[in-house]
PyMOL CGO cylinders between C-alpha atoms (Angstrom):
from pymol import cmd
from pymol.cgo import CYLINDER

trace = [
    CYLINDER, -7.37, 7.33, -6.04, -3.69, 7.13, -5.98, 0.3, 1, 1, 1, 1, 1, 1,
    CYLINDER, -3.69, 7.13, -5.98, -3.41, 4.55, -3.29, 0.3, 1, 1, 1, 1, 1, 1,
    CYLINDER, -3.41, 4.55, -3.29, -5.76, 2.33, -5.12, 0.3, 1, 1, 1, 1, 1, 1,
    CYLINDER, -5.76, 2.33, -5.12, -4.29, 3.12, -8.80, 0.3, 1, 1, 1, 1, 1, 1,
    CYLINDER, -4.29, 3.12, -8.80, -1.02, 1.44, -7.25, 0.3, 1, 1, 1, 1, 1, 1,
    CYLINDER, -1.02, 1.44, -7.25, -2.82, -1.07, -4.95, 0.3, 1, 1, 1, 1, 1, 1,
    CYLINDER, -2.82, -1.07, -4.95, -3.93, -2.45, -8.25, 0.3, 1, 1, 1, 1, 1, 1,
    CYLINDER, -3.93, -2.45, -8.25, -0.67, -2.32, -10.59, 0.3, 1, 1, 1, 1, 1, 1,
    CYLINDER, -0.67, -2.32, -10.59, 0.63, -4.35, -7.44, 0.3, 1, 1, 1, 1, 1, 1,
    CYLINDER, 0.63, -4.35, -7.44, -1.94, -6.29, -7.24, 0.3, 1, 1, 1, 1, 1, 1,
    CYLINDER, -1.94, -6.29, -7.24, -1.06, -8.17, -10.13, 0.3, 1, 1, 1, 1, 1, 1,
    CYLINDER, -1.06, -8.17, -10.13, 2.67, -7.39, -10.46, 0.3, 1, 1, 1, 1, 1, 1,
    CYLINDER, 2.67, -7.39, -10.46, 3.20, -10.10, -6.84, 0.3, 1, 1, 1, 1, 1, 1,
    CYLINDER, 3.20, -10.10, -6.84, 0.74, -12.80, -8.45, 0.3, 1, 1, 1, 1, 1, 1,
    CYLINDER, 0.74, -12.80, -8.45, 3.86, -15.13, -8.70, 0.3, 1, 1, 1, 1, 1, 1,
    CYLINDER, 3.86, -15.13, -8.70, 5.00, -14.99, -4.92, 0.3, 1, 1, 1, 1, 1, 1,
    CYLINDER, 5.00, -14.99, -4.92, 0.83, -16.43, -3.67, 0.3, 1, 1, 1, 1, 1, 1,
    CYLINDER, 0.83, -16.43, -3.67, 0.16, -20.41, -4.23, 0.3, 1, 1, 1, 1, 1, 1,
    CYLINDER, 0.16, -20.41, -4.23, -2.82, -20.70, -7.51, 0.3, 1, 1, 1, 1, 1, 1,
    CYLINDER, -2.82, -20.70, -7.51, -2.64, -17.75, -8.48, 0.3, 1, 1, 1, 1, 1, 1,
    CYLINDER, -2.64, -17.75, -8.48, -1.04, -17.64, -12.17, 0.3, 1, 1, 1, 1, 1, 1,
    CYLINDER, -1.04, -17.64, -12.17, -2.27, -20.56, -12.46, 0.3, 1, 1, 1, 1, 1, 1,
    CYLINDER, -2.27, -20.56, -12.46, -6.02, -19.06, -11.93, 0.3, 1, 1, 1, 1, 1, 1,
    CYLINDER, -6.02, -19.06, -11.93, -8.82, -18.85, -14.49, 0.3, 1, 1, 1, 1, 1, 1,
    CYLINDER, -8.82, -18.85, -14.49, -8.47, -15.32, -15.28, 0.3, 1, 1, 1, 1, 1, 1,
    CYLINDER, -8.47, -15.32, -15.28, -11.48, -13.08, -14.02, 0.3, 1, 1, 1, 1, 1, 1,
    CYLINDER, -11.48, -13.08, -14.02, -11.12, -15.23, -11.29, 0.3, 1, 1, 1, 1, 1, 1,
    CYLINDER, -11.12, -15.23, -11.29, -7.60, -13.57, -11.13, 0.3, 1, 1, 1, 1, 1, 1,
    CYLINDER, -7.60, -13.57, -11.13, -8.86, -10.43, -11.58, 0.3, 1, 1, 1, 1, 1, 1,
    CYLINDER, -8.86, -10.43, -11.58, -12.02, -10.43, -9.49, 0.3, 1, 1, 1, 1, 1, 1,
    CYLINDER, -12.02, -10.43, -9.49, -9.83, -11.84, -6.82, 0.3, 1, 1, 1, 1, 1, 1,
    CYLINDER, -9.83, -11.84, -6.82, -7.08, -8.65, -7.23, 0.3, 1, 1, 1, 1, 1, 1,
    CYLINDER, -7.08, -8.65, -7.23, -9.49, -5.96, -6.86, 0.3, 1, 1, 1, 1, 1, 1,
    CYLINDER, -9.49, -5.96, -6.86, -11.39, -7.54, -3.37, 0.3, 1, 1, 1, 1, 1, 1,
    CYLINDER, -11.39, -7.54, -3.37, -7.67, -7.46, -2.66, 0.3, 1, 1, 1, 1, 1, 1,
    CYLINDER, -7.67, -7.46, -2.66, -7.11, -3.82, -3.66, 0.3, 1, 1, 1, 1, 1, 1,
    CYLINDER, -7.11, -3.82, -3.66, -10.14, -2.34, -1.65, 0.3, 1, 1, 1, 1, 1, 1,
    CYLINDER, -10.14, -2.34, -1.65, -8.49, -4.39, 0.94, 0.3, 1, 1, 1, 1, 1, 1,
    CYLINDER, -8.49, -4.39, 0.94, -5.66, -2.63, 0.64, 0.3, 1, 1, 1, 1, 1, 1,
    CYLINDER, -5.66, -2.63, 0.64, -7.64, 1.47, -0.12, 0.3, 1, 1, 1, 1, 1, 1,
    CYLINDER, -7.64, 1.47, -0.12, -8.91, -0.07, 3.29, 0.3, 1, 1, 1, 1, 1, 1,
    CYLINDER, -8.91, -0.07, 3.29, -6.07, 0.06, 5.42, 0.3, 1, 1, 1, 1, 1, 1,
    CYLINDER, -6.07, 0.06, 5.42, -4.57, 3.49, 3.64, 0.3, 1, 1, 1, 1, 1, 1,
    CYLINDER, -4.57, 3.49, 3.64, -8.00, 5.23, 4.73, 0.3, 1, 1, 1, 1, 1, 1,
    CYLINDER, -8.00, 5.23, 4.73, -7.00, 3.17, 8.19, 0.3, 1, 1, 1, 1, 1, 1,
    CYLINDER, -7.00, 3.17, 8.19, -3.20, 4.45, 8.49, 0.3, 1, 1, 1, 1, 1, 1,
    CYLINDER, -3.20, 4.45, 8.49, -5.28, 7.88, 7.45, 0.3, 1, 1, 1, 1, 1, 1,
    CYLINDER, -5.28, 7.88, 7.45, -7.79, 8.45, 9.80, 0.3, 1, 1, 1, 1, 1, 1,
    CYLINDER, -7.79, 8.45, 9.80, -5.04, 7.02, 12.69, 0.3, 1, 1, 1, 1, 1, 1,
    CYLINDER, -5.04, 7.02, 12.69, -3.13, 9.42, 11.31, 0.3, 1, 1, 1, 1, 1, 1,
    CYLINDER, -3.13, 9.42, 11.31, -5.12, 12.62, 11.76, 0.3, 1, 1, 1, 1, 1, 1,
    CYLINDER, -5.12, 12.62, 11.76, -7.03, 11.66, 15.47, 0.3, 1, 1, 1, 1, 1, 1,
    CYLINDER, -7.03, 11.66, 15.47, -2.55, 11.59, 16.10, 0.3, 1, 1, 1, 1, 1, 1,
    CYLINDER, -2.55, 11.59, 16.10, -1.75, 14.92, 14.56, 0.3, 1, 1, 1, 1, 1, 1,
    CYLINDER, -1.75, 14.92, 14.56, -5.72, 16.25, 15.35, 0.3, 1, 1, 1, 1, 1, 1,
    CYLINDER, -5.72, 16.25, 15.35, -6.24, 17.79, 12.09, 0.3, 1, 1, 1, 1, 1, 1,
    CYLINDER, -6.24, 17.79, 12.09, -6.97, 15.80, 8.87, 0.3, 1, 1, 1, 1, 1, 1,
    CYLINDER, -6.97, 15.80, 8.87, -4.77, 18.02, 6.54, 0.3, 1, 1, 1, 1, 1, 1,
    CYLINDER, -4.77, 18.02, 6.54, -1.06, 16.68, 8.15, 0.3, 1, 1, 1, 1, 1, 1,
    CYLINDER, -1.06, 16.68, 8.15, -1.56, 15.16, 4.07, 0.3, 1, 1, 1, 1, 1, 1,
    CYLINDER, -1.56, 15.16, 4.07, -0.18, 18.43, 3.23, 0.3, 1, 1, 1, 1, 1, 1,
    CYLINDER, -0.18, 18.43, 3.23, 1.88, 19.49, 5.52, 0.3, 1, 1, 1, 1, 1, 1,
    CYLINDER, 1.88, 19.49, 5.52, 3.99, 16.15, 5.70, 0.3, 1, 1, 1, 1, 1, 1,
    CYLINDER, 3.99, 16.15, 5.70, 6.94, 15.97, 9.04, 0.3, 1, 1, 1, 1, 1, 1,
    CYLINDER, 6.94, 15.97, 9.04, 8.03, 13.08, 10.29, 0.3, 1, 1, 1, 1, 1, 1,
    CYLINDER, 8.03, 13.08, 10.29, 5.76, 12.11, 13.23, 0.3, 1, 1, 1, 1, 1, 1,
    CYLINDER, 5.76, 12.11, 13.23, 2.24, 11.57, 10.72, 0.3, 1, 1, 1, 1, 1, 1,
    CYLINDER, 2.24, 11.57, 10.72, 4.33, 10.03, 7.74, 0.3, 1, 1, 1, 1, 1, 1,
    CYLINDER, 4.33, 10.03, 7.74, 5.96, 7.47, 10.79, 0.3, 1, 1, 1, 1, 1, 1,
    CYLINDER, 5.96, 7.47, 10.79, 2.78, 7.31, 12.22, 0.3, 1, 1, 1, 1, 1, 1,
    CYLINDER, 2.78, 7.31, 12.22, 1.02, 6.38, 8.32, 0.3, 1, 1, 1, 1, 1, 1,
    CYLINDER, 1.02, 6.38, 8.32, 3.65, 4.03, 7.64, 0.3, 1, 1, 1, 1, 1, 1,
    CYLINDER, 3.65, 4.03, 7.64, 3.44, 2.54, 10.14, 0.3, 1, 1, 1, 1, 1, 1,
    CYLINDER, 3.44, 2.54, 10.14, -0.27, 1.20, 10.67, 0.3, 1, 1, 1, 1, 1, 1,
    CYLINDER, -0.27, 1.20, 10.67, -0.11, 0.01, 7.49, 0.3, 1, 1, 1, 1, 1, 1,
    CYLINDER, -0.11, 0.01, 7.49, 2.69, -2.27, 8.33, 0.3, 1, 1, 1, 1, 1, 1,
    CYLINDER, 2.69, -2.27, 8.33, 1.35, -3.32, 11.38, 0.3, 1, 1, 1, 1, 1, 1,
    CYLINDER, 1.35, -3.32, 11.38, -2.09, -4.55, 9.47, 0.3, 1, 1, 1, 1, 1, 1,
    CYLINDER, -2.09, -4.55, 9.47, 0.23, -5.85, 6.35, 0.3, 1, 1, 1, 1, 1, 1,
    CYLINDER, 0.23, -5.85, 6.35, 1.42, -7.69, 9.11, 0.3, 1, 1, 1, 1, 1, 1,
    CYLINDER, 1.42, -7.69, 9.11, -1.44, -8.81, 11.07, 0.3, 1, 1, 1, 1, 1, 1,
    CYLINDER, -1.44, -8.81, 11.07, -4.37, -9.64, 8.13, 0.3, 1, 1, 1, 1, 1, 1,
    CYLINDER, -4.37, -9.64, 8.13, -1.10, -11.39, 6.08, 0.3, 1, 1, 1, 1, 1, 1,
    CYLINDER, -1.10, -11.39, 6.08, -0.19, -13.72, 9.54, 0.3, 1, 1, 1, 1, 1, 1,
    CYLINDER, -0.19, -13.72, 9.54, -4.02, -14.59, 9.73, 0.3, 1, 1, 1, 1, 1, 1,
    CYLINDER, -4.02, -14.59, 9.73, -4.77, -15.25, 6.37, 0.3, 1, 1, 1, 1, 1, 1,
    CYLINDER, -4.77, -15.25, 6.37, -1.82, -17.20, 5.83, 0.3, 1, 1, 1, 1, 1, 1,
    CYLINDER, -1.82, -17.20, 5.83, -1.45, -19.36, 9.17, 0.3, 1, 1, 1, 1, 1, 1,
    CYLINDER, -1.45, -19.36, 9.17, -4.48, -19.35, 10.87, 0.3, 1, 1, 1, 1, 1, 1,
    CYLINDER, -4.48, -19.35, 10.87, -7.97, -19.55, 8.57, 0.3, 1, 1, 1, 1, 1, 1,
    CYLINDER, -7.97, -19.55, 8.57, -5.19, -20.25, 5.03, 0.3, 1, 1, 1, 1, 1, 1,
    CYLINDER, -5.19, -20.25, 5.03, -6.91, -18.56, 3.48, 0.3, 1, 1, 1, 1, 1, 1,
    CYLINDER, -6.91, -18.56, 3.48, -4.32, -18.02, 0.97, 0.3, 1, 1, 1, 1, 1, 1,
    CYLINDER, -4.32, -18.02, 0.97, -1.20, -19.30, 0.71, 0.3, 1, 1, 1, 1, 1, 1,
    CYLINDER, -1.20, -19.30, 0.71, 2.03, -18.48, -0.43, 0.3, 1, 1, 1, 1, 1, 1,
    CYLINDER, 2.03, -18.48, -0.43, 4.19, -19.55, -3.24, 0.3, 1, 1, 1, 1, 1, 1,
    CYLINDER, 4.19, -19.55, -3.24, 8.14, -20.66, -3.47, 0.3, 1, 1, 1, 1, 1, 1,
    CYLINDER, 8.14, -20.66, -3.47, 9.10, -17.60, -5.11, 0.3, 1, 1, 1, 1, 1, 1,
    CYLINDER, 9.10, -17.60, -5.11, 7.38, -15.58, -1.99, 0.3, 1, 1, 1, 1, 1, 1,
    CYLINDER, 7.38, -15.58, -1.99, 11.16, -14.33, 0.98, 0.3, 1, 1, 1, 1, 1, 1,
    CYLINDER, 11.16, -14.33, 0.98, 9.26, -14.29, 4.35, 0.3, 1, 1, 1, 1, 1, 1,
    CYLINDER, 9.26, -14.29, 4.35, 10.26, -12.00, 7.10, 0.3, 1, 1, 1, 1, 1, 1,
    CYLINDER, 10.26, -12.00, 7.10, 10.32, -13.30, 10.13, 0.3, 1, 1, 1, 1, 1, 1,
    CYLINDER, 10.32, -13.30, 10.13, 10.13, -13.07, 13.01, 0.3, 1, 1, 1, 1, 1, 1,
    CYLINDER, 10.13, -13.07, 13.01, 5.56, -13.09, 11.54, 0.3, 1, 1, 1, 1, 1, 1,
    CYLINDER, 5.56, -13.09, 11.54, 6.41, -14.94, 8.73, 0.3, 1, 1, 1, 1, 1, 1,
    CYLINDER, 6.41, -14.94, 8.73, 4.69, -11.92, 6.37, 0.3, 1, 1, 1, 1, 1, 1,
    CYLINDER, 4.69, -11.92, 6.37, 5.75, -12.10, 2.48, 0.3, 1, 1, 1, 1, 1, 1,
    CYLINDER, 5.75, -12.10, 2.48, 8.12, -9.57, 1.86, 0.3, 1, 1, 1, 1, 1, 1,
    CYLINDER, 8.12, -9.57, 1.86, 6.24, -8.49, -1.91, 0.3, 1, 1, 1, 1, 1, 1,
    CYLINDER, 6.24, -8.49, -1.91, 3.28, -7.83, 0.57, 0.3, 1, 1, 1, 1, 1, 1,
    CYLINDER, 3.28, -7.83, 0.57, 5.04, -5.71, 2.79, 0.3, 1, 1, 1, 1, 1, 1,
    CYLINDER, 5.04, -5.71, 2.79, 7.03, -4.28, 0.56, 0.3, 1, 1, 1, 1, 1, 1,
    CYLINDER, 7.03, -4.28, 0.56, 4.50, -2.93, -0.97, 0.3, 1, 1, 1, 1, 1, 1,
    CYLINDER, 4.50, -2.93, -0.97, 3.02, -1.99, 2.42, 0.3, 1, 1, 1, 1, 1, 1,
    CYLINDER, 3.02, -1.99, 2.42, 6.64, 1.17, 2.03, 0.3, 1, 1, 1, 1, 1, 1,
    CYLINDER, 6.64, 1.17, 2.03, 6.25, 1.30, -1.29, 0.3, 1, 1, 1, 1, 1, 1,
    CYLINDER, 6.25, 1.30, -1.29, 2.89, 2.76, -1.99, 0.3, 1, 1, 1, 1, 1, 1,
    CYLINDER, 2.89, 2.76, -1.99, 2.47, 4.73, 0.91, 0.3, 1, 1, 1, 1, 1, 1,
    CYLINDER, 2.47, 4.73, 0.91, 5.78, 6.67, 0.38, 0.3, 1, 1, 1, 1, 1, 1,
    CYLINDER, 5.78, 6.67, 0.38, 4.97, 7.02, -3.17, 0.3, 1, 1, 1, 1, 1, 1,
    CYLINDER, 4.97, 7.02, -3.17, 0.67, 8.06, -2.57, 0.3, 1, 1, 1, 1, 1, 1,
    CYLINDER, 0.67, 8.06, -2.57, 2.24, 10.73, 0.09, 0.3, 1, 1, 1, 1, 1, 1,
    CYLINDER, 2.24, 10.73, 0.09, 4.26, 12.03, -2.63, 0.3, 1, 1, 1, 1, 1, 1,
    CYLINDER, 4.26, 12.03, -2.63, 1.90, 12.07, -4.79, 0.3, 1, 1, 1, 1, 1, 1,
    CYLINDER, 1.90, 12.07, -4.79, -0.16, 13.67, -2.49, 0.3, 1, 1, 1, 1, 1, 1,
    CYLINDER, -0.16, 13.67, -2.49, 1.49, 16.87, -1.33, 0.3, 1, 1, 1, 1, 1, 1,
    CYLINDER, 1.49, 16.87, -1.33, 2.27, 16.83, -5.04, 0.3, 1, 1, 1, 1, 1, 1,
    CYLINDER, 2.27, 16.83, -5.04, -1.19, 17.55, -6.21, 0.3, 1, 1, 1, 1, 1, 1,
    CYLINDER, -1.19, 17.55, -6.21, -2.29, 19.44, -3.07, 0.3, 1, 1, 1, 1, 1, 1,
    CYLINDER, -2.29, 19.44, -3.07, 0.83, 21.93, -4.25, 0.3, 1, 1, 1, 1, 1, 1,
    CYLINDER, 0.83, 21.93, -4.25, -0.95, 22.06, -7.37, 0.3, 1, 1, 1, 1, 1, 1,
    CYLINDER, -0.95, 22.06, -7.37, 2.03, 20.04, -9.13, 0.3, 1, 1, 1, 1, 1, 1,
    CYLINDER, 2.03, 20.04, -9.13, 3.58, 22.41, -11.23, 0.3, 1, 1, 1, 1, 1, 1,
    CYLINDER, 3.58, 22.41, -11.23, 6.97, 21.93, -11.73, 0.3, 1, 1, 1, 1, 1, 1,
    CYLINDER, 6.97, 21.93, -11.73, 8.85, 25.33, -11.09, 0.3, 1, 1, 1, 1, 1, 1,
    CYLINDER, 8.85, 25.33, -11.09, 9.53, 27.25, -14.15, 0.3, 1, 1, 1, 1, 1, 1,
    CYLINDER, 9.53, 27.25, -14.15, 13.19, 27.00, -15.66, 0.3, 1, 1, 1, 1, 1, 1,
    CYLINDER, 13.19, 27.00, -15.66, 15.04, 30.76, -15.42, 0.3, 1, 1, 1, 1, 1, 1,
    CYLINDER, 15.04, 30.76, -15.42, 15.88, 32.20, -18.42, 0.3, 1, 1, 1, 1, 1, 1,
    CYLINDER, 15.88, 32.20, -18.42, 13.15, 30.97, -20.27, 0.3, 1, 1, 1, 1, 1, 1,
    CYLINDER, 13.15, 30.97, -20.27, 9.59, 32.85, -21.05, 0.3, 1, 1, 1, 1, 1, 1,
    CYLINDER, 9.59, 32.85, -21.05, 6.97, 31.15, -22.79, 0.3, 1, 1, 1, 1, 1, 1,
]
cmd.load_cgo(trace, "trace")
């Protein structure tokens, strides 16, 4: 759920960095951003299960170690770079606008790359916090 909500917001924020998105009819843009978000969640699930295979447990997310976090982020980044390359360079399903900085060597857009660094990091933090109960530590000297 965290992944869907955060990716959904990101998709709308990065609209100006994709050619033609800002001029698109509202409902078409909503449908396209929703579709992209579903793809992002698919990446997140693929990264989660890949990490689960490496960690040999699906409970790794509650006890995150460096290797698990790196596998999770690395899987998402690899999928992002691969899909962005395929859709922008091979099928031309979408194009970046002039506002999108490109990251070598494959010309991946900076925004989708940052998306798969920032959002999954926040999702991991929120997930771990949620699994721990999400309670803030008590403030000393205060009573309820």
